[in-house]
C-alpha positions, 0 to 999 in steps of 0.5 A: 395816246391821242390820235386824230384822222385829219386831211394833211395838205402836205401828203394830200390825203387823210392821215393820222395825227398823234401826240407821240414822238418816234420813241413813244414819248407823249406830250409833243405837238400833234403832227402827221404820222407820215410827213411830220407836218404839225397840226397847227401848220396844217390848220394855217394852210387850211385857213389860207386856202379858205381865204383864197377861195373866198377872195376868188369867189368875190373876184368872179362875181365882180368879173361877171357883173362887169361882163354883163354891164359891157354886154 
């Protein structure tokens, strides 16, 4: 059984992701053991978050430079 400790954006905590279903069958997509969010869904949320953090940092820099120009 393959288990990984991953931060789950749905549970908002570190949780175990595994590749078994509730009947113990292996081969299913890796999912959170608490909320069943798939690892690929969690990865997509993480990438989207990184994109927005980067965007907000750029916007903050533009806002600061515009403010300094007006002062």
